[in-house]
C-alpha positions in Angstrom: 70.0 55.2 37.4 70.2 51.9 38.5 66.4 51.6 37.8 65.9 49.4 34.7 63.7 52.7 33.3 66.3 55.3 34.4 68.0 55.5 31.0 64.6 56.0 29.1 63.8 59.1 27.9 61.3 61.3 30.1 58.6 61.4 27.8 58.9 57.7 27.1 58.8 56.9 30.8 55.8 59.0 31.6 54.0 57.1 28.5 55.0 53.7 30.1 53.6 54.9 33.3 50.3 56.3 32.2 49.7 53.3 30.2 50.5 50.7 33.5 48.0 52.9 35.2 45.4 52.1 32.7 46.3 48.7 32.5 45.7 48.4 36.2 42.5 50.5 36.2 41.1 48.1 33.6 42.0 44.9 35.6 40.9 46.4 38.8 37.4 47.4 37.2 37.2 43.7 35.6 38.1 42.4 39.4 34.8 44.7 41.1 32.5 43.4 38.3 33.6 40.0 38.6 33.3 40.2 42.4 29.6 41.9 42.3 28.3 39.3 39.7 30.0 36.4 41.5 29.0 37.2 45.3 25.6 36.2 45.9 23.0 38.2 48.0 22.0 37.5 51.3 19.8 34.8 51.7 16.4 35.5 54.0 16.5 32.8 56.6 13.2 32.1 58.7 13.7 33.8 62.3 13.9 31.9 65.1 11.5 33.2 68.1 14.1 35.1 70.1 15.2 36.9 66.7 11.3 37.8 66.0 10.8 39.2 69.7 14.0 41.4 69.0 12.7 42.4 65.8 9.5 43.1 66.8 11.2 44.8 70.2 12.9 47.2 67.8 10.1 48.3 65.4 8.2 49.2 68.1 10.5 51.4 69.4 12.3 52.6 66.5 9.6 52.5 63.6 9.6 49.7 60.9 11.6 52.4 58.3 14.7 52.3 60.8 15.5 48.3 60.5 18.3 47.5 58.6 19.7 44.0 57.6 23.5 43.3 57.9 24.4 42.2 54.8 28.1 40.3 56.3 29.9 39.6 59.2 31.0 42.7 60.6 33.8 42.0 63.6 34.2 45.1 65.8 37.8 46.5 66.0 37.5 49.8 67.7 35.7 50.9 71.1 32.1 51.5 70.8 32.1 49.1 67.6 29.7 46.0 67.5 30.4 42.6 66.3 27.4 41.3 64.1 26.7 38.4 62.1 25.0 38.4 58.4 21.2 38.7 58.6 21.1 40.2 61.9 18.2 42.8 62.2 19.3 46.3 63.9 17.9 49.5 63.9 19.4 52.8 63.0 20.0 55.5 65.6 22.3 57.8 63.7 23.6 57.8 59.9 26.9 59.4 61.5 29.7 58.4 63.9 30.8 60.8 66.9 33.6 62.3 64.4 31.0 62.9 61.5 32.2 60.1 59.9 28.9 58.8 57.5 30.5 55.6 56.6 30.0 54.2 60.5 26.6 54.1 62.0 25.2 54.1 65.4 22.6 51.0 65.6 20.7 49.5 68.2 21.1 45.7 67.9 18.1 44.6 70.3 20.4 45.2 73.4 24.0 46.7 72.7 24.1 49.6 70.9 27.4 50.5 68.7 28.9 51.4 65.7 29.0 49.4 61.9 30.3 50.2 58.8 27.4 51.5 56.6 28.2 49.7 54.0 27.3 46.3 55.4 23.7 47.5 56.1 20.9 47.5 53.9 17.2 48.6 54.6 15.2 45.5 55.7 
């Protein structure tokens, strides 16, 4: 009864809730579209010799079809998570974590192995 909507008839209240949710959904969709168009795609930069050797090693161990590039910086927060920089090349070992979660992948970063968010990787 203390809420401003407390005295509204129930059908009017649910209509207001529905209208508010539709408006919020439209705003969220507009934000997502803007974000996707404004965010630049990763820029391919020439590799330094050490990085090039690491990539060649990953190709020889895992094959070229298993290579992925990190699309944005990753800061590992859990045990076995990796911290990687945007642009790094990794090899996919498993597209699932130990609990069956497909949004975290096990990768080889050319030395350390660990889990990273699948959404931050794209085929190289």
